[in-house]
Z-matrix of the N, CA and C atoms (Angstrom, degrees):
N
C 1 1.450
C 2 1.519 1 109.10
N 3 1.291 2 116.49 1 132.80
C 4 1.456 3 121.68 2 -178.21
C 5 1.516 4 111.19 3 -81.20
N 6 1.323 5 115.11 4 141.56
C 7 1.469 6 120.09 5 177.79
C 8 1.512 7 111.38 6 -84.94
N 9 1.337 8 116.80 7 -11.34
C 10 1.457 9 119.54 8 -175.94
C 11 1.520 10 112.15 9 80.69
N 12 1.341 11 116.95 10 6.75
C 13 1.448 12 120.65 11 -177.12
C 14 1.518 13 112.31 12 -109.73
N 15 1.313 14 117.26 13 18.22
C 16 1.459 15 120.07 14 180.00
C 17 1.520 16 110.03 15 -64.66
N 18 1.295 17 115.97 16 152.41
C 19 1.458 18 120.51 17 178.41
C 20 1.515 19 110.29 18 108.80
N 21 1.305 20 115.82 19 -153.04
C 22 1.459 21 120.51 20 -175.35
C 23 1.516 22 111.29 21 -80.94
N 24 1.302 23 114.99 22 169.00
C 25 1.459 24 121.20 23 177.01
C 26 1.517 25 112.10 24 -60.85
N 27 1.322 26 117.60 25 -24.82
C 28 1.463 27 119.29 26 -179.52
C 29 1.523 28 111.24 27 -65.60
N 30 1.339 29 117.91 28 -29.67
C 31 1.460 30 120.39 29 177.22
C 32 1.524 31 109.79 30 -64.29
N 33 1.309 32 117.28 31 -43.41
C 34 1.462 33 120.52 32 177.88
C 35 1.514 34 110.48 33 -64.04
N 36 1.307 35 116.94 34 -41.05
C 37 1.468 36 121.87 35 179.50
C 38 1.527 37 110.25 36 -57.22
N 39 1.308 38 117.28 37 -45.29
C 40 1.474 39 120.42 38 -179.48
C 41 1.523 40 111.45 39 -69.90
N 42 1.313 41 116.98 40 -44.56
C 43 1.461 42 120.41 41 -176.13
C 44 1.522 43 111.22 42 -65.52
N 45 1.317 44 116.52 43 -42.15
C 46 1.457 45 120.01 44 -176.78
C 47 1.524 46 111.67 45 -74.08
N 48 1.325 47 117.84 46 -18.32
C 49 1.448 48 120.72 47 179.60
C 50 1.517 49 113.09 48 71.24
N 51 1.311 50 116.41 49 25.24
C 52 1.455 51 120.47 50 -179.00
C 53 1.519 52 110.83 51 -73.90
N 54 1.318 53 115.41 52 148.75
C 55 1.464 54 119.95 53 174.51
C 56 1.525 55 108.79 54 -143.35
N 57 1.327 56 116.84 55 70.80
C 58 1.465 57 120.61 56 -178.09
C 59 1.525 58 111.27 57 -70.66
N 60 1.320 59 116.62 58 153.08
C 61 1.456 60 120.28 59 173.82
C 62 1.528 61 110.35 60 -95.61
N 63 1.344 62 116.70 61 -21.34
C 64 1.472 63 122.34 62 177.07
C 65 1.521 64 109.06 63 -138.02
N 66 1.331 65 114.45 64 147.77
C 67 1.456 66 119.00 65 178.92
C 68 1.523 67 108.66 66 -141.86
N 69 1.305 68 116.75 67 130.70
C 70 1.457 69 122.49 68 175.92
C 71 1.522 70 108.42 69 -109.60
N 72 1.324 71 116.19 70 124.28
C 73 1.458 72 121.32 71 179.24
C 74 1.524 73 108.21 72 -119.94
N 75 1.312 74 116.90 73 130.59
C 76 1.458 75 120.71 74 179.36
C 77 1.512 76 111.42 75 -131.81
N 78 1.312 77 115.09 76 154.35
C 79 1.469 78 121.64 77 178.26
C 80 1.525 79 112.13 78 55.36
N 81 1.320 80 116.26 79 48.51
C 82 1.463 81 120.37 80 -176.58
C 83 1.527 82 113.47 81 -106.64
N 84 1.322 83 118.36 82 -8.47
C 85 1.465 84 119.99 83 -170.81
C 86 1.530 85 113.37 84 -115.73
N 87 1.312 86 117.13 85 34.69
C 88 1.468 87 121.21 86 177.64
C 89 1.519 88 112.06 87 -79.81
N 90 1.315 89 116.36 88 -37.41
C 91 1.461 90 121.73 89 -178.11
C 92 1.517 91 109.52 90 -123.27
N 93 1.319 92 116.05 91 141.80
C 94 1.462 93 120.72 92 -174.86
C 95 1.530 94 112.67 93 -58.47
N 96 1.332 95 117.97 94 -50.77
C 97 1.466 96 120.43 95 -176.64
C 98 1.526 97 111.74 96 -60.64
N 99 1.311 98 116.85 97 -45.14
C 100 1.460 99 120.26 98 -179.95
C 101 1.524 100 110.21 99 -64.75
N 102 1.328 101 116.81 100 -44.89
C 103 1.462 102 120.56 101 -179.45
C 104 1.523 103 110.89 102 -59.63
N 105 1.317 104 117.47 103 -43.51
C 106 1.467 105 120.55 104 -179.89
C 107 1.523 106 111.49 105 -62.20
N 108 1.331 107 117.40 106 -44.55
C 109 1.468 108 120.61 107 -179.27
C 110 1.519 109 111.77 108 -67.40
N 111 1.315 110 116.87 109 -45.39
C 112 1.462 111 120.30 110 -178.43
C 113 1.521 112 110.93 111 -66.92
N 114 1.341 113 117.18 112 -42.67
C 115 1.455 114 119.71 113 179.16
C 116 1.526 115 111.82 114 -64.05
N 117 1.316 116 117.38 115 -35.00
C 118 1.470 117 120.05 116 175.89
C 119 1.528 118 110.28 117 -63.13
N 120 1.320 119 116.53 118 -43.53
C 121 1.464 120 120.56 119 177.49
C 122 1.524 121 110.69 120 -63.51
N 123 1.332 122 117.27 121 -46.51
C 124 1.461 123 120.46 122 -178.83
C 125 1.521 124 111.46 123 -63.40
N 126 1.318 125 116.92 124 -35.76
C 127 1.466 126 120.82 125 176.97
C 128 1.518 127 110.66 126 -64.01
N 129 1.331 128 117.07 127 -44.42
C 130 1.470 129 120.03 128 178.10
C 131 1.526 130 111.11 129 -61.05
N 132 1.319 131 116.32 130 -41.35
C 133 1.460 132 119.89 131 178.93
C 134 1.528 133 110.86 132 -64.53
N 135 1.329 134 116.77 133 -43.23
C 136 1.469 135 120.47 134 179.01
C 137 1.520 136 111.13 135 -61.62
N 138 1.327 137 116.98 136 -38.62
C 139 1.465 138 120.46 137 178.23
C 140 1.521 139 112.10 138 -66.32
N 141 1.320 140 116.75 139 -22.07
C 142 1.475 141 121.89 140 176.57
C 143 1.528 142 112.24 141 -88.43
N 144 1.335 143 116.59 142 1.14
C 145 1.453 144 120.27 143 176.72
C 146 1.518 145 115.74 144 101.22
N 147 1.321 146 117.69 145 3.19
C 148 1.461 147 120.88 146 177.99
C 149 1.533 148 108.42 147 -77.95
N 150 1.334 149 116.96 148 132.02
C 151 1.461 150 121.00 149 173.57
C 152 1.521 151 107.59 150 -76.55
N 153 1.335 152 116.72 151 116.72
C 154 1.453 153 121.85 152 -177.14
C 155 1.526 154 109.19 153 -109.48
N 156 1.317 155 115.69 154 126.42
C 157 1.456 156 122.47 155 177.13
C 158 1.525 157 108.48 156 -118.51
N 159 1.332 158 115.36 157 133.44
C 160 1.462 159 120.23 158 -179.25
C 161 1.520 160 108.61 159 -116.23
N 162 1.312 161 115.75 160 121.06
C 163 1.459 162 121.50 161 176.68
C 164 1.507 163 109.75 162 -106.00
N 165 1.315 164 116.98 163 81.53
C 166 1.458 165 121.76 164 -176.84
C 167 1.527 166 109.42 165 -153.35
N 168 1.326 167 117.96 166 56.27
C 169 1.469 168 120.76 167 -173.11
C 170 1.522 169 113.45 168 -65.93
N 171 1.325 170 114.70 169 137.97
C 172 1.452 171 120.78 170 172.76
C 173 1.512 172 116.99 171 73.04
N 174 1.305 173 119.43 172 10.05
C 175 1.466 174 120.87 173 -179.63
C 176 1.525 175 110.53 174 -75.18
N 177 1.316 176 114.90 175 150.04
C 178 1.463 177 121.62 176 -174.63
C 179 1.524 178 113.17 177 -59.53
N 180 1.320 179 118.80 178 -35.80
C 181 1.460 180 120.80 179 -173.42
C 182 1.524 181 113.06 180 -107.62
N 183 1.332 182 116.97 181 16.80
C 184 1.467 183 120.70 182 172.99
C 185 1.525 184 107.32 183 -83.09
N 186 1.327 185 118.12 184 125.87
C 187 1.464 186 119.79 185 -177.69
C 188 1.528 187 111.51 186 -60.41
N 189 1.322 188 115.25 187 149.54
C 190 1.460 189 120.15 188 176.88
C 191 1.525 190 111.19 189 -96.61
N 192 1.332 191 117.13 190 -6.72
C 193 1.463 192 121.24 191 177.41
C 194 1.524 193 108.91 192 -125.94
N 195 1.304 194 115.25 193 158.49
C 196 1.457 195 120.36 194 176.38
C 197 1.516 196 114.79 195 84.68
N 198 1.330 197 117.24 196 1.32
C 199 1.459 198 121.04 197 178.46
C 200 1.522 199 109.17 198 -115.01
N 201 1.297 200 115.99 199 143.07
C 202 1.462 201 121.31 200 177.13
C 203 1.520 202 107.94 201 -97.01
N 204 1.322 203 117.22 202 119.43
C 205 1.455 204 121.47 203 -175.78
C 206 1.513 205 114.07 204 -69.34
N 207 1.323 206 115.69 205 136.83
C 208 1.454 207 122.26 206 178.01
C 209 1.530 208 110.17 207 -132.60
N 210 1.318 209 117.11 208 23.83
C 211 1.447 210 121.24 209 -174.14
C 212 1.512 211 113.07 210 -52.86
N 213 1.323 212 117.58 211 -33.99
C 214 1.456 213 120.77 212 -177.26
C 215 1.528 214 112.70 213 -71.58
N 216 1.313 215 117.77 214 -9.55
C 217 1.469 216 121.03 215 -179.96
C 218 1.516 217 113.18 216 -94.43
N 219 1.326 218 118.30 217 -4.11
C 220 1.465 219 121.28 218 -176.64
C 221 1.472 220 109.22 219 -87.66
């Protein structure tokens, strides 16, 4: 039986009606396809004013540009 939540995380975000002010994402950059999809979602959320934090240091598919470093806060 389908949950109706197939597809990207953005589908769940819309269906659940969530409106977080902060979001922590970890372990998202292990695989290229997953990293691209998740980063696209996180970018859209950030553009809507959500504070997005990524805890995935040194991963192969974590972008080296477009992120503001907060390493000293960990």
